[in-house]
N, C-alpha and C positions, 0 to 999 in steps of 0.2 A: 067376813067370804071373801072367797078367791075368784079374783076374776079370769073367765076363761079365755082361753087368746082366740084371737080374730079368726085364724086358720088353724085348726087344730093341727094338719100336718106340718106346719112350720115349726112347732115347739119340738117335733119329731124331728123333721130336717137339721133343725140347728145341733138339738144333741148329738146326732149320729155323724156331722162335719167336724173331725179334730182340725183345730188351731193351725197345728202341723201342715196338714193336706191344702190347710186355703192358703198359708205361706205359700207353698210350693206352687200353688195353681195360678198366685199373682204372680212369682216369680215366673212362670212359664209364657204368661202372658207377654209381661216385660221383655222378654228375651225375644220371643216370635216378633213383635213392636221391631225391636231393635234389628232383629236380621231383616227385615222387610225393608228396613226405612232406607240402610246404608244404598244395597242397589238404586232404589227408588231418587238419591242424592248424588250418586253419580251419573246418571241420567239425565237428570236435570243441567248439570252442571258441562255433560258434554253438548246437551243441545242448548245450553243457554248461551250469552253475547262472550263471543270469543274477540280479542285483541287486535289487532287489524299491525299489519306493517306493509309500509311502503317505500321502496327503493329504486333505486335506479342511476341514469349519469345524464349529465348535460352534453352534447357535443354542438358544433358548431357544423354551418351547412353541408362541409366536406367530411363531418364524422369524427372531427377530432374532437379530443376530452375539451372542455372546457374547466380548466380549475379557479376556482375562486366564484365561481359562477352565485348568485343567491336563487335559493330555489324556496319558495312559499307555498306554504299549505293552508287554506281557506276553510274553517269547521261552521258549515253551511248553517247551522243551529243557533251557536252562539256568536257567528261572523267575529269571533279568533281568528288572528294568524302568527302561525309559526314557522320560524324561516331555518335554513340549514346551510351554511358555504358550504360545498362543492369541496373535495378533495383535490389533490392536484390531477386525479383520474377521470374527474370529473362526477364522482358517484357520491351519491347522498340517500339517508335515511332518516325513515320518520318510522317510529314506534308506538306503541301504546295509544292506538286510536281506539276511538268507538264503533262498534259494529254497527250501533244504530243513527249513524251520523252521516251524511255527505260531506265530501269534501271534494275540493277543488284544488288541483295542482298547477304551478306552470314557473319557469325559470326568468332570472334576468340575468345580460351580461352586457357592460359598456350603457346602460339605457336602455338597451334593444329587449325585446318579450317573445318569450315561446309564446305557442297556443297553449290555452289551457285544455285539462285534462280532468274529465270527471271520474270519482268515487261513489256508489252508488250505497245508500245502505240496503238496496235490495239484492244487491249481489253479495254471495254467499262466501266469498272467496275471503281468506285472511290475508295473504300476498299479494301485493301488488309491483310489477316493474312496469317503470316509464323510460321511455330514454326520451329525452327532455330538447330538440332542437333549435337552437338559439341561433339566428341567421345574420351575426358578428362575422366580419374581415378579420381574417388572422393577425392576433397584434404582433405589431415589429419586436425584434429581439433587441435586447441594450447591447449583446456582445455582438450582433451584426451591424457592418456600417451599413448607414442609410446612402439610397441610392436617389 
């Protein structure tokens, strides 16, 4: 005895859909998924975390650049400290900083420290520029005679 299908219309539906059309339908659905997924992933990258860059200049109280000053960048999440030795024009740069971390930055020269500056994780900027002022007396030149 032959079993009757549970739903007789399913037998007719299955026989009326050729396999070729079924494969085309699956391919079309997969193509739509990829077409819609690409813009969504680009949007997520644009709104996702960005790297931050902190740069600036270390100057004396008179505004003269202080080359060789040590600039400190403290990560408040891990309490790690990165350092950078300012170039002869007093410039410094820290890159690849996390967007979701607070930082503290300061400079030192001849054991004199500048005021600390803060970078908040709530700030949406990705580039920061600081002028760190260290109140040191101008260093005596070795070329000039001392008085």
